[in-house]
C-alpha positions, 0 to 999 in steps of 0.5 A: 500500500502506498504511504499516502493511502495510510493518511486519513482523508483530511490529511490527504486533502490538506497535503494536496492543497498544500502542494498546489499552494506551494507550487503556485506561490513559488512559481509566481515568486520566481517569475517576479524574481526573474523580472527583477533580475532583468531590471537589475541587469539593465540598471547595472549596465546603465550604471557601468556606462555612466562610470566608465565613459567619463573614466575612459575620457580622463584616462585617454587624456592622461595617457595622451599627455604621457601622464601614467602616474595620473592615470594610475591615480585616477583608476585607483581612486575609482577602484576604492568605490565599494561598487567597483570590483576592478578596472583594467586599462589595455593597449591596442594589442589587448595587453594590460598597462594599468589595473586596479582592484581584484578581477573576478572570472565570472563577473560581467565586464563592461568595456569602453574604447579609448580614442586619442584624436581619431586613433584607437589607443586601447580599452578601459574595462570595468567590473562592478562588485557583485558579492553583495548583489549575489548575496541578496539574490541568495537571500531572496531565493531562500525567502521565496522558498520559506514563504512558499513553505509557510503558505503551504503549511497554513493551507494544510492546516486550513484544509484539514480543519475544513475537511473535518466535517467531510471526514466525520461523515465518511467515517459515519457511513463506514461505521454503519456499514462495517462488518465484524472484520477490522481494517487498517486501511488508514484512509477513510475512502480506502476503508469504505471501498474495502467495506463495500467490496465485502457486502453481500451482493443482495444488499447492492441497491437496484435502480428505483422503479420509475413512476409514471403519470398520464401526462408523460406516457405518450402513444407509440407507433412501430414499424417492423421490417422483416429481412426475408432475404437475410437467411438465404444470404447468411448461408451464401455470402462471406462475412465481409459481404454479409456485413456490407449487405446488412449495412446497406439496409441499416443505412436506409432504416436509420436515415428514414428514422432520423428524418421522421424523428424515430428510433431504431431497435433490433428486437427480433432476429432477421428484423429491424423495428422503428419506434415513433412516440407521439408529440404535441407538435408535428405529425402524430407518431402513427402518420410518421410510422406510415410515411417511414414504412413507405419510404423504406419500401421504396428506398430498398427497391432503389438499393436493389438496383444499386447493390444487385442483391435482394434487399426488400422485405415485409413491413408491418405497422402497429400502435400502442397506447404507451411508449417504449421507455428507456432501459429502466422502464421495464413495465413499458418494455414488457407491455410493448413486447406483445405489439412487437411479436404481432408486428414480427409475425405480420411482417414475415407474411407481408410479402411486398405489402405494408400491413396494419394491425387491427388497432392501427387500421382503426386510427382516425389519422389513417383516413386523412393521410391514406384514405385508400387503405384496404380494411378487411378482417383478412388483410389490413393493408396500407393503401395509397396516400392522399394526393397532397400527402403523396407529394410530401412523401415523394419529395422526401424520397427523392432527397433520401435517394440522392443522399444514399444512392446517387449512382442509381439516378432519378426514379419514377414517381411513387406507384400509387 
């Protein structure tokens, strides 16, 4: 076990907060220090130039007058200043001719050329004293680290105090769940994990049952497509071609579902089901289901021309007074199974037709949108849509055909 796991939750939170505070504080102070160092270097260079330029002119004048003693006195007098470390005067060959102070190897050197008239006569090199500045920098670094540690310590103490309530609540939960076994986990979270892992599986809480009201349960329409050619192709096509074959059908079904605000479910073997829940706005779920069935039927005929394979299948439409719900709505899904079974049976025997369940054939919306539906006890078949509705379906069909199968070209009008 890692050492941090042996600390209690408050100590872990305090350590994390203190580490973040220390890093943030030191980073901010170091950035400030770098800025100060840049300003300090700029100031030092300006100071050096202020000192060395007049000195160079005076030394050049003394050397031109062959007054070496006066030049020596000039540089030694300046070298006695605490800010000056060393001064060195060189000739045109770079050889030292006058010097004062003790030169340092790692100290920056500021240089200025001596000119006698128009001629170059040598250079004056100046080193400023850096011992005091270096000591100040070292003290500043130590101060930064000390301030960061102080801020981290204060943050640690505050966080451990503030998290005391959380720690006590976690301990209370652990105490209520604790079995006879003892644990030396250290951290309350690790101890709680160990306790939960030893609980009997029947104590694990199941999702709470959903409560339904009349205003949230909406009628649902369903369309089942039976893939009647799939069993034969499953025995004759290799896996890649079979996957592509099913993929073409799925593209058609999902495109139609997206267009009409439906969802696709694979609930039975060799079939796909589209579910449409009714809403207060737009066409009813039943009309959208009827439109989707017509679109799927016609698009699969177009797909057969594109793929050179049999893709069409039987279609059946049904309605249910309650929706399908989500994965937690077990009652709704169990209730819908009877409709799905009925649609599967109808779709398998539908041939090239679109069949309706008895309840779907009695839908009042059917008369307005599909007035020529053949309604009889033996076979309830979806008929031709009304002229206005047929125009809408035709427009959607052309749009989907161009998007899914552009290689086939424009198709003739709907066969109604």
